[in-house]
C-alpha positions as CSV (number, residue, x, y, z in Angstrom):
1,M,0.0,0.0,0.0
2,K,1.4,3.4,-1.0
3,K,1.7,6.0,1.8
4,V,2.4,9.7,1.9
5,L,4.4,11.6,4.5
6,I,2.4,14.7,5.6
7,S,4.2,15.5,8.8
8,L,7.7,14.8,10.2
9,S,6.3,14.0,13.6
10,Q,3.4,11.6,12.5
11,P,3.5,8.3,10.7
12,P,2.9,8.2,6.9
13,V,-0.8,8.2,5.8
14,P,-2.1,5.5,3.4
15,V,-3.1,6.8,0.0
16,V,-6.8,6.1,-0.8
17,M,-6.5,7.2,-4.4
18,D,-3.3,8.4,-6.2
19,A,-3.2,11.4,-8.5
20,D,-0.7,13.0,-10.9
21,D,-0.6,16.2,-8.7
22,P,0.8,15.3,-5.2
23,M,-1.7,17.9,-3.7
24,D,-4.6,16.0,-5.2
25,V,-3.7,12.6,-3.7
26,L,-6.8,11.4,-1.7
27,I,-6.1,10.3,1.9
28,Q,-8.1,9.7,5.0
29,C,-7.5,12.5,7.6
30,P,-5.3,11.1,10.3
31,Y,-7.2,13.1,13.0
32,C,-10.9,12.6,12.1
33,G,-11.0,10.0,9.3
34,T,-12.7,12.2,6.7
35,L,-11.6,11.7,3.1
36,T,-9.6,14.7,1.9
37,T,-6.7,15.6,-0.4
38,V,-3.2,16.2,0.8
39,G,-3.6,19.8,-0.4
40,N,-6.6,20.4,1.9
41,T,-4.8,19.4,5.1
42,R,-3.8,21.8,7.8
43,M,-1.0,21.5,10.4
44,I,-0.4,22.9,13.9
45,S,2.7,21.8,15.9
46,G,3.1,18.8,13.6
47,F,-0.5,17.5,14.1
48,V,-2.4,17.2,10.8
49,G,-6.1,17.8,10.3
50,C,-8.5,18.7,7.5
51,D,-11.2,21.3,6.8
52,H,-13.7,19.0,8.6
53,C,-11.9,18.9,11.9
54,Y,-9.5,21.9,12.0
55,F,-11.4,25.1,12.4
56,V,-14.6,23.8,14.1
57,P,-15.3,24.4,17.8
58,G,-13.4,21.7,19.7
59,G,-11.4,21.0,16.5
60,L,-7.7,20.4,16.1
61,L,-6.7,24.1,16.2
62,E,-8.7,24.9,19.4
63,T,-7.7,21.6,21.1
64,T,-4.0,21.9,20.3
65,L,-3.9,25.5,21.7
66,F,-5.8,24.5,24.8
67,V,-3.7,21.4,25.6
68,R,-0.5,23.3,24.9
69,E,-1.5,25.9,27.5
70,H,-3.2,23.7,30.1
71,E,-1.9,20.1,29.7
72,Y,1.6,20.5,28.4
73,E,2.7,16.9,29.0
74,N,-0.3,15.7,27.0
75,Y,0.6,18.2,24.3
76,R,4.3,17.2,24.2
77,E,3.4,13.4,24.0
78,G,0.6,13.9,21.5
79,K,-1.8,11.9,23.5
80,F,-4.7,14.2,22.7
81,Y,-4.1,13.7,19.0
82,K,-4.1,9.9,19.4
83,D,-7.5,10.3,21.3
84,G,-8.9,11.6,18.0
85,F,-11.3,14.4,16.9
86,F,-14.6,13.1,18.3
87,T,-13.2,12.5,21.8
88,N,-11.5,15.9,22.0
89,K,-14.6,17.6,20.5
90,R,-16.7,16.1,23.4
91,K,-14.2,17.3,26.0
92,A,-14.3,20.8,24.5
93,E,-18.1,20.8,24.6
94,I,-18.0,19.7,28.3
95,R,-15.4,22.5,29.1
96,N,-17.5,25.1,27.3
97,D,-20.7,24.0,29.0
98,S,-19.1,24.3,32.4
99,K,-18.2,27.9,31.7
100,D,-21.8,28.9,31.2
């Protein structure tokens, strides 16, 4: 199975469908599992997401910034990233509900 390297700190991602243009290669987002192209991925601190999971409330951007500030060991080890999008989104919803 062909794989593509999209981050130096994460393992290569399997290619779902190859393309002539490297940015059009279809992959499964390593954070949320949504099908996306390499060119539509976003990265923060070496953690890769896609449009589906990056900018949404509780998404990769918000979660990475929160964990870096409040749970540095978790951030450094990347445990939150391994937990995945849906787990972290629920945690963010709980945090935000407790603020109200």
